[in-house]
C-alpha positions in Angstrom: -92.3 -130.1 152.8 -94.0 -127.4 151.5 -92.0 -125.1 148.7 -93.2 -122.4 150.9 -92.2 -123.4 154.4 -91.2 -120.1 155.5 -94.3 -118.2 154.7 -96.3 -121.1 156.8 -93.7 -120.9 159.5 -93.8 -117.0 160.2 -97.3 -116.3 161.9 -96.8 -113.0 163.2 -94.7 -111.1 160.8 -92.6 -108.5 162.8 -93.6 -109.3 165.8 -89.9 -110.6 166.6 -88.4 -107.4 165.3 -90.8 -105.2 167.3 -89.7 -107.2 170.7 -86.3 -106.3 169.9 -86.4 -103.0 169.1 -88.5 -102.3 172.0 -85.2 -103.3 174.2 -83.0 -101.2 171.9 -81.6 -103.9 170.0 -81.9 -105.1 166.4 -83.2 -108.5 165.5 -80.1 -110.4 165.6 -78.7 -109.3 168.6 -82.1 -110.0 170.4 -82.1 -113.7 169.2 -78.8 -114.3 170.3 -79.6 -112.8 173.8 -82.9 -115.4 173.9 -81.0 -118.3 172.8 -78.4 -117.5 175.3 -80.8 -117.0 178.0 -84.0 -119.3 177.0 -85.2 -119.5 180.5 -86.1 -116.0 180.9 -88.3 -115.5 178.3 -91.7 -117.4 177.2 -91.7 -120.2 174.4 -92.8 -118.1 171.6 -89.9 -115.9 172.0 -87.7 -118.5 172.5 -89.3 -120.0 169.0 -89.2 -116.6 167.4 -85.3 -116.4 168.2 -84.6 -119.7 166.5 -86.7 -119.1 163.3 -84.7 -115.6 163.1 -81.6 -117.6 163.5 -82.4 -119.9 160.9 -83.5 -117.4 158.1 -80.9 -115.2 158.8 -78.8 -118.1 157.9 -80.8 -118.9 154.7 -80.4 -115.2 153.9 -76.6 -115.1 153.9 -76.3 -118.6 152.1 -78.5 -116.8 149.2 -76.1 -113.7 149.0 -72.9 -116.0 148.7 
């Protein structure tokens, strides 16, 4: 695995956050909504939500 897999995984920086803000949520709230109702969103948004959850887990692990 590449050591910079995170950079390689993020193709559209800020796009998911922008989608969340357009709906009046933060990225965490929006990712929970998308992953609990994946049929209501397109494939790209579902993938972005899954990546956002993964990155938040990494961020939390780094802080502890």
